[in-house]
N, C-alpha and C positions, 0 to 999 in steps of 0.2 A: 917520062910516063907515067910517072908520079901525078903529074897534073891534068891528064888523060882519067888517070881511075880519078881524080879528088873533084872534076866537074862531072864526069857520071855520078858518082856520088851526091852531090849537087842536086845534077835533075831531076834524079831520086828520091833526094827527102822535100823539093820542093812540088812534085806532080804526089808525093805520097799526101804530102801536105791540105793540097789543093783535091782531093781526094777525100780526105778526112773531111774537109771544111761540110762539100756536100752532104756527105750522108749526114750529118750536126744537125742540117736545116733541113732537110726531107729528115727524119726524126721520128717528128709532131708540131704537124701543124700547127696552131692557138690560134680561134682571133678572141676576143678580150672585150664585153665592154659592150656585147648585145644585147643580153633583158631589159627592157621599160618596165617590167611588170610582170608580178607575183603574188594567186589568192587565192587560196582553197575554203570551200563551201560541202556542205552540205547535196549528197547530190539525188537524195528521196525521191525525185522526178526523174532519176533513169531507166528511159526503158528496158535499153540495154542491162543493162543492174541488175533490173527485174527479174529479165529472161534469164541470165547466168544470174545464178546468187552463189559463185563458185568464191572462195577468198584468191586465185589467181587471176580472176578475171578481169581486162584490164579493156579501154576501148579510148583510141588515140583521135581525134579527129584532127584537122588544124587549114584555116582561112583566110584567106589580106586580108591587113583593113592599111587604112589610110597613114598610121603613122608604123607597120609595117607584117609582122605573122602572127597570129593568137594561136595557139595550140593548147587543148584541153586532153586534160588525162582523167577520165573518170575509172575509177577503181575503187574497193573494200579498203578501209587502212581504221587506225584509234579511231575512235569520235571522241572530241571533246577538248584535243587538242589544234596548239598554233603551232602550221609548218609555216615551215623559209622553203622557198626552191631558187633557184640556180642556173643558169644552158648557158651551155658553153657549144661551140664545134672544133673539133679538133681531129683534124684528118678531114678524111666527108661523113662522118656523126654529128648530130647533132647530138649532145647530152645533156638530158632534164634532169634537172635534182633536186630531193628534198629528202624536209632533214625535218627534228624535233630539238627545242632544246628544255626539256621539261625533266622534273627533279620522278627522280624513277617514283615513288613513292605518289606521287599525285594523277597516274594515268588509269585511266582504262582498263581491262579486255577485251572491249565490247568493240565490234569491226562494222561500221555503217558504210554505205555509198559515199564515194567522197569527189568533187570534184579537185582539180588540178590545174590554172591559165595559166599560162605565162606566154607572157606579149615578147616579142622579141624584134629585135631588127632584123631588117630582109639581110639574109643570108642563104647561102646555095645551101644543101647536106645531100646526101642520096638516101640515111637513113636515121631513126631517130634509139637512142638509150635512155631507156628509163627506170631509174634512178634512189630508189630510201639509201643516205647513206649514214639511218639510223640515229640511234643522240647524240647532240655533242652537249651537256648537261656535264656540266661540270663540277663539285662539288664543296664550300668553301672551304670543308679541308684538304683541297687537294691544292 
């Protein structure tokens, strides 16, 4: 009887371990190294932003290219700054990130039309999430 209980305990442990490992693999599927190129520029020629002067106005377009996919996001953002960008696919969502690395004392408060261009490899996704990661500036005192 003791050996039967031990056998049952080992089987339960084994199946619990398998289920745990399957759950870990299903939680977050992230594709890395999908970026080819990122750039940002002024978008004073944007008809969409001229018609929608709201600070929250945002237009996302995409097209296939020879290298992969080009995604363009037009929105109002702080002018005169250098922006950085990255893209990741997590589960079925394409995350387009952008941020600055600027001393807050050197920043203006003027919003201008901006165009963020992401060139990424061919990946499949169901939705796009565009996120500002803020200012990653670290002062020399830190």
